[in-house]
N, C-alpha and C positions, 0 to 999 in steps of 0.2 A: 578547244579544237582537238581532233584526233589525228595523229600523224601515223601513217601506215607505210612501212617499207614494202614495196612490191617486188623488188628484185628484178631479174630479167623477165621480159614479157615474151611469151611464145606466140609469135605471129606467123608461123609457118603456113597457117591456113589462109592467110590474107593474100590478095593479089600483089604483084610486084610493086605497083605504084604506091599502094598503101603501106607496104612494108617499109618503104623509104621514109615514111612519116613517123615511124617509131624508132626510138633510140635503142641501141643494143646494150647500152650501159645500164647499171642499176639506177632505179628511180626512187625518189621520195615524194609521195603524193599525199596531199592533205585533204581530208574529208571532214565535214562538220556534221553534227546531228541534224536530222531532218527539221527544216524550219516550217513555218506555217504554209509556205508555198512549195516545199519539196517534201511531199508526203506520198504514201501509197494510195493509189486511187482505186475505186471500186472496179471490179473486173469488167463490168458492163456499163461504161459511161455512155450517156446519150450523145450520139454523134450526128451533127448536122449534115445533111446531104444536099444543101443548096448548091446550085451550079457555080463552079469556080471559073476564074479567068482561063482562057484557052492558052496554055503554054505546052511545050513539048510533053507528051504523056509517055514517051519511051523511057523505060527504067534503065539506069546505067548498068553496064555489065558488072557482074560479081558483087552487086550491092548487098545481096543476102549473106554472102560469105564474109564481107567486110563487117556488116552489122553483127553477125554472130561472133566474130572475133572480138569486137568491142564489148559485146554482152558478156562473153566469157571472162574478159579482163576485169570488167566491173564486178562480176560474180566472185572472182578470186579475191578482189579487194574487200568485198563485203564479208567474206568468211573471216577476215581478221579484224573486222570493225565491231567494237562492242555495241550492244543495242542501247540506244539512247532512250531513257525513260522520260517522257514528257507528259504534260497534262492532257488528258483525253479531250479531243475536240468536241465530243458530244456533250461535255459538261458546260459548254458555253452556248448561250442562246443563239439561234441561227443568225439573227440580224447582227449581233455583236461579232460573231465569227466571220461573217462575210465582210463587215466593215474592217475587221483586222486584216483579212486577206487583201483587201484593196489597199489599205495603208501600207502593209509590208511590201506589196508588189510595187507600189509607187516609190517607196524608199530604196528598193533594190536596184533601181536603175543607176548604172555607173557607180556601183558600190559593191564591195566584197560581202560575201554572205555573212560572215561573223559580225561585220559592222552593222549590217541590216538587222540581224537578230538582236544585237545589243540595243539598238535604237528602238526596235519594236517592244522589247522587254521593258525598257525604261518608260515608254508610253503606257504600257500595261500597268506597271507598278504605280503610276500616277493616275490610273483610271481614266486614261484618255483614248481608249480604243473603242469608243462609241461615237456615233455622229453627234449626239447631243453634247457630250463632254468636249469633243474636239471643237465644236462650234463656239462653245463658251470660253474655251481656253485662250489665254493671252498668246499671241504669235511669238513673242520673245521667249516664252516658256517652252513652246514647241521647238523652237530653234535650238535651245540649249539641250533639250532631251534627245533630239535626233542627231545632233553633231557627233561624229564627223562624217555622216553620209554625204555622198556627192551632191553638190548643189543644194545644201541643206536649207539655205535661206529661201530659195524658190520653192522647194518642196514644202516648207512650213506654210508658206502663203497658199500654195495649192491645196494642202490638206484642209486649211480653214475654209476655202471656197467649196471644196468637195463636200465637206461636212454640212455646210449650209444647204447645198443643192440636195443632198440626200434627205435632209430634214424636210425641206419644202416640197420636193417632188416625189419622194419614195418612202415617206413616213419613217425615216431613220434607217431604211435599208439602202442597198446599193442597186444601180441599174442591172437589169437581167438580160441585156442584149449587147452585142458588140457595138451596134450603132449608137446606143445611148452611152455606153462606157466611153466611146471615143469622143464624146462631147464634153467630157470632164476635163478640167485643166490639168495638163501634165500627163495625160493618159494617151499612149500611142498603141499601135496594133499589138506589140509584144505584151504589154501590160494587160490590155483588154482580153486577149486570148488566155493569158495566165489566170486572170480573175474568173473568167467563164469556166475554165477547167476546174480550178480549186474551189472557187466560191459557190458555183452553181452546178458542178458536175455535168457540164454541158460542153462537149468538145466541138467547137465550130471551126477549129483550125489548129495548126501547129504553132507552138510558142517558139519563135525564132529570135534569139538575141544575137549580139555581134559574134560571140564564140561559135554558135551553130552556123551562122552565116559564113564565117571564114573557113570552118572545118568542111562544110559541104562543098564549098568551092575548091578547096585543096583536094578533096576526094574526087572531084569531077562529077558530083552528083547533080549539079544544077547549072543552068545556063540561061542567057537572056532569050526572049522569044525570037524564034527564027534564026538563031545563030549559035555559035559555040563559045561566045564570049561569056565571061563570068558575070554572075548577077552583081549588081552594084549596091544593093541595099538589103537589109534583113527582110523587108516586105517582099521584094522580088524573089528572094530565096524561099520564103514561106509559100508563095504561090507556085513556084517551080516544084518544090518538094511535094506539095499536095496533088500535083498532077499524076504522080506515079507511086508515091509511098502508100502502102496499104493503110487504111484508116486505123487498124488496130495498133499501128506503130506511132500514131500521131502524138499520143501522150508520152510514152517512154522515150522517144527519140531525143528530146531536149536534155533530159537528165543523163542519158547514156553518152551523148556527145560532150556535154559540158564537163561531166566527171572524168572524161578521158582526155580533156583538152591539153593537159600537160604532156601527153604522149605524142602530140602532133607538133611537127616542126613549124606549123603556121601560127601557133599560139604562144 
């Protein structure tokens, strides 16, 4: 893991409400090298324009200023972060890469990034990052390799089931739509959108986890339909964000907010 001291954060350009969410003291923030699901995306990802649920489309005041401040803070941190050298993704066959993306995304739920990365690496070292190999593997072996990810026993069982489904229905590949991904055991909206973005380069929505959900509510960026009440779930937050956030921000918003989470008093 790479530990970067950021010192005092210049938030003078942010609105008063947001400035209160940043500490004036020195910070120590931890970054990890890009994992299989935290990578740079193509500049022109395919974005779905399907009609979204009708929630308030009025953008919150000063959101551009707030986002620019967060982006500048992230940029400052990146300047001090050594470039991680990892195996090029294009050396892995497309089917294997997509199955690895799905596997890593499933493991990442309720789990810290470095733990997810370690578990994924151990699966790879044992040649278990393909649907065929995962389907044939003993469930106890999978449990041992992915421990200590959150809910590792349930995830090992789900990985076996997913591998079998991928073999029977998709010739060893993974589903290519949100609807089909959501039918897989253990896959919810956050994981489904993450897999579509990273695995298929198809942006059908924002990837909203609990961190993004809480930060967006603290910033006053989202509310429940027809009211000023906070959204109650990450899925409500995703729908609310998508009503006003420009589509070109749908991919970077997750990384920007999650990597800035330690600077918000709500996290």
